[in-house]
TORZA-362440 format. One record per residue: residue number from 1; residue in three letters; x, y, z of N, C-alpha, C in turn. Coordinates in Angstrom, 2 decimals. Layout:
<pts>
NUM, ALA, X, Y, Z, X, Y, Z, X, Y, Z
...
</pts>
This chain:
<pts>
1, MET, -8.31, 12.48, -20.13, -7.23, 11.80, -19.42, -7.84, 10.83, -18.42
2, GLN, -7.30, 9.61, -18.40, -7.75, 8.61, -17.46, -6.92, 8.70, -16.16
3, PHE, -7.44, 8.08, -15.11, -6.78, 8.13, -13.81, -5.38, 7.54, -13.88
4, ARG, -5.19, 6.44, -14.59, -3.86, 5.84, -14.67, -2.88, 6.74, -15.41
5, GLU, -3.36, 7.54, -16.37, -2.49, 8.51, -17.05, -2.08, 9.62, -16.08
6, LEU, -3.02, 10.03, -15.24, -2.71, 11.05, -14.23, -1.61, 10.54, -13.30
7, ILE, -1.73, 9.29, -12.85, -0.71, 8.72, -11.97, 0.65, 8.72, -12.65
8, SER, 0.69, 8.36, -13.90, 1.94, 8.36, -14.66, 2.55, 9.76, -14.75
9, GLU, 1.72, 10.74, -15.05, 2.21, 12.12, -15.15, 2.65, 12.66, -13.80
10, LEU, 1.93, 12.32, -12.75, 2.33, 12.76, -11.40, 3.66, 12.13, -10.99
11, SER, 3.88, 10.90, -11.40, 5.15, 10.23, -11.12, 6.30, 10.99, -11.79
12, LYS, 6.12, 11.36, -13.04, 7.13, 12.14, -13.75, 7.34, 13.49, -13.07
13, THR, 6.26, 14.10, -12.65, 6.34, 15.40, -11.98, 7.14, 15.29, -10.69
14, ALA, 6.87, 14.25, -9.90, 7.60, 14.06, -8.64, 9.09, 13.86, -8.89
15, VAL, 9.43, 13.06, -9.89, 10.85, 12.84, -10.22, 11.48, 14.15, -10.66
16, ASP, 10.80, 14.91, -11.50, 11.35, 16.20, -11.96, 11.57, 17.16, -10.81
17, VAL, 10.62, 17.22, -9.89, 10.77, 18.12, -8.73, 12.01, 17.72, -7.94
18, ASN, 12.18, 16.42, -7.69, 13.30, 15.96, -6.89, 14.64, 16.10, -7.59
19, CYS, 14.65, 15.97, -8.90, 15.92, 16.01, -9.65, 16.34, 17.41, -10.08
20, PHE, 15.38, 18.29, -10.32, 15.70, 19.56, -10.95, 15.35, 20.80, -10.13
21, THR, 14.92, 20.61, -8.89, 14.61, 21.77, -8.04, 15.20, 21.54, -6.65
22, SER, 15.09, 22.53, -5.80, 15.53, 22.39, -4.41, 14.41, 21.84, -3.52
23, HIS, 13.27, 21.50, -4.12, 12.11, 21.01, -3.37, 12.13, 19.48, -3.31
24, ASP, 11.34, 18.92, -2.42, 11.17, 17.46, -2.32, 9.72, 17.12, -2.61
25, ALA, 9.51, 16.05, -3.38, 8.16, 15.59, -3.70, 8.02, 14.12, -3.33
26, PHE, 6.86, 13.77, -2.83, 6.55, 12.40, -2.45, 5.22, 12.03, -3.12
27, LEU, 5.20, 10.87, -3.76, 4.00, 10.40, -4.44, 3.62, 9.05, -3.85
28, GLU, 2.37, 8.92, -3.45, 1.89, 7.66, -2.89, 0.62, 7.24, -3.61
29, TYR, 0.49, 5.95, -3.87, -0.70, 5.42, -4.51, -1.29, 4.34, -3.62
30, ALA, -2.58, 4.44, -3.34, -3.29, 3.44, -2.55, -4.36, 2.81, -3.44
31, GLY, -4.00, 1.69, -4.04, -4.89, 1.04, -5.01, -6.20, 0.56, -4.42
32, HIS, -6.19, 0.17, -3.14, -7.41, -0.36, -2.54, -8.51, 0.69, -2.41
33, VAL, -8.16, 1.96, -2.44, -9.16, 3.03, -2.39, -9.06, 3.94, -3.62
34, SER, -8.23, 3.55, -4.57, -8.06, 4.30, -5.82, -7.71, 5.76, -5.54
35, LYS, -6.64, 5.95, -4.76, -6.21, 7.30, -4.37, -4.74, 7.49, -4.65
36, VAL, -4.41, 8.68, -5.14, -3.02, 9.08, -5.31, -2.82, 10.37, -4.53
37, GLU, -1.68, 10.48, -3.87, -1.38, 11.67, -3.09, 0.00, 12.19, -3.48
38, LEU, 0.07, 13.48, -3.77, 1.33, 14.14, -4.08, 1.56, 15.21, -3.02
39, ARG, 2.73, 15.14, -2.39, 3.12, 16.15, -1.40, 4.41, 16.80, -1.84
40, VAL, 4.45, 18.12, -1.80, 5.64, 18.87, -2.20, 6.07, 19.75, -1.04
41, PHE, 7.35, 19.65, -0.70, 7.94, 20.44, 0.38, 8.86, 21.48, -0.25
42, LYS, 8.54, 22.72, -0.07, 9.36, 23.80, -0.62, 10.72, 23.80, 0.08
43, ASN, 11.78, 23.84, -0.71, 13.16, 23.86, -0.22, 13.52, 22.64, 0.62
44, GLY, 12.88, 21.51, 0.37, 13.22, 20.26, 1.04, 12.25, 19.86, 2.13
45, TRP, 12.34, 18.58, 2.50, 11.46, 18.01, 3.51, 11.54, 18.78, 4.82
46, SER, 10.40, 18.87, 5.50, 10.34, 19.56, 6.78, 9.31, 18.88, 7.68
47, ARG, 9.60, 18.86, 8.98, 8.64, 18.30, 9.94, 7.35, 19.11, 9.96
48, ALA, 7.42, 20.35, 9.53, 6.25, 21.22, 9.54, 5.17, 20.74, 8.56
49, GLY, 5.55, 19.89, 7.64, 4.58, 19.36, 6.69, 4.77, 19.94, 5.31
50, PRO, 4.03, 19.40, 4.35, 4.21, 19.83, 2.97, 3.70, 21.24, 2.72
51, THR, 4.32, 21.89, 1.75, 3.88, 23.21, 1.31, 2.64, 23.06, 0.45
52, LEU, 2.64, 22.04, -0.40, 1.52, 21.75, -1.28, 1.16, 20.28, -1.14
53, CYS, -0.13, 19.98, -1.18, -0.56, 18.59, -1.04, -1.86, 18.38, -1.81
54, TRP, -1.91, 17.28, -2.55, -3.13, 16.92, -3.28, -3.47, 15.47, -2.99
55, GLU, -4.74, 15.19, -2.71, -5.28, 13.84, -2.62, -6.30, 13.73, -3.73
56, ILE, -6.07, 12.82, -4.66, -6.95, 12.69, -5.81, -7.47, 11.26, -5.85
57, TYR, -8.77, 11.13, -5.93, -9.39, 9.82, -6.00, -9.79, 9.50, -7.42
58, GLY, -9.55, 8.27, -7.81, -9.97, 7.79, -9.11, -11.31, 7.11, -9.00
59, PRO, -11.86, 6.69, -10.12, -13.13, 5.98, -10.07, -12.96, 4.67, -9.31
60, ASN, -13.94, 4.34, -8.53, -13.89, 3.14, -7.71, -15.22, 2.41, -7.87
61, LYS, -15.18, 1.23, -8.45, -16.42, 0.49, -8.71, -17.16, 0.13, -7.43
62, LEU, -16.43, 0.01, -6.34, -17.07, -0.34, -5.08, -17.72, 0.87, -4.41
63, LEU, -17.21, 2.07, -4.70, -17.73, 3.28, -4.07, -17.96, 4.39, -5.10
64, PRO, -18.72, 4.13, -6.17, -18.86, 5.14, -7.22, -19.49, 6.45, -6.75
65, GLU, -20.33, 6.38, -5.75, -20.97, 7.59, -5.25, -20.00, 8.49, -4.50
66, HIS, -18.92, 7.93, -4.01, -17.95, 8.70, -3.24, -16.84, 9.32, -4.11
67, HIS, -16.57, 8.70, -5.24, -15.45, 9.14, -6.06, -15.84, 9.20, -7.54
68, PRO, -16.65, 10.18, -7.91, -16.99, 10.31, -9.32, -15.76, 10.70, -10.14
69, GLU, -15.81, 10.40, -11.44, -14.69, 10.77, -12.31, -14.50, 12.27, -12.29
70, GLN, -13.25, 12.70, -12.35, -12.91, 14.12, -12.31, -12.19, 14.51, -13.59
71, ASP, -12.00, 15.79, -13.77, -11.25, 16.30, -14.91, -9.77, 16.24, -14.55
72, TYR, -9.15, 15.08, -14.80, -7.77, 14.86, -14.39, -6.79, 15.76, -15.13
73, ALA, -7.09, 16.11, -16.36, -6.21, 17.02, -17.11, -6.17, 18.39, -16.44
74, ALA, -7.32, 18.87, -15.97, -7.38, 20.17, -15.29, -6.65, 20.10, -13.94
75, ILE, -6.79, 18.99, -13.25, -6.09, 18.81, -11.97, -4.58, 18.83, -12.20
76, LEU, -4.11, 18.11, -13.21, -2.68, 18.07, -13.52, -2.17, 19.46, -13.89
77, SER, -2.95, 20.19, -14.66, -2.57, 21.55, -15.05, -2.44, 22.45, -13.82
78, ASP, -3.37, 22.33, -12.88, -3.32, 23.12, -11.65, -2.10, 22.76, -10.81
79, ILE, -1.81, 21.47, -10.71, -0.65, 21.02, -9.95, 0.64, 21.56, -10.57
80, SER, 0.76, 21.43, -11.88, 1.96, 21.93, -12.57, 2.15, 23.42, -12.36
81, PHE, 1.07, 24.17, -12.46, 1.14, 25.62, -12.28, 1.61, 25.96, -10.87
82, LYS, 1.04, 25.33, -9.87, 1.40, 25.65, -8.48, 2.83, 25.26, -8.15
83, ILE, 3.31, 24.15, -8.70, 4.69, 23.75, -8.46, 5.65, 24.71, -9.13
84, GLN, 5.34, 25.12, -10.35, 6.21, 26.05, -11.07, 6.29, 27.41, -10.37
85, ASN, 5.27, 27.74, -9.59, 5.24, 29.04, -8.93, 5.59, 28.97, -7.45
86, LEU, 6.25, 27.90, -7.04, 6.71, 27.81, -5.64, 7.82, 28.82, -5.38
</pts>
């Protein structure tokens, strides 16, 4: 799985969380640093902060030593599992 595929799947996940559960999900992408962040709030948004949060960096030609390629399929699987078990 490539980083852009992960972003697409996380977008679908965030929409599904917001449409089909009592939880709130927020997805942010920062292209200048090749980072995607998913935050999930159990039972809705709260000032206390997210229940679950992931910051995932994609490959970055300017900073390859800081953000090596990761197993995005495994990361997505972990995210899906944790959301399903909220």
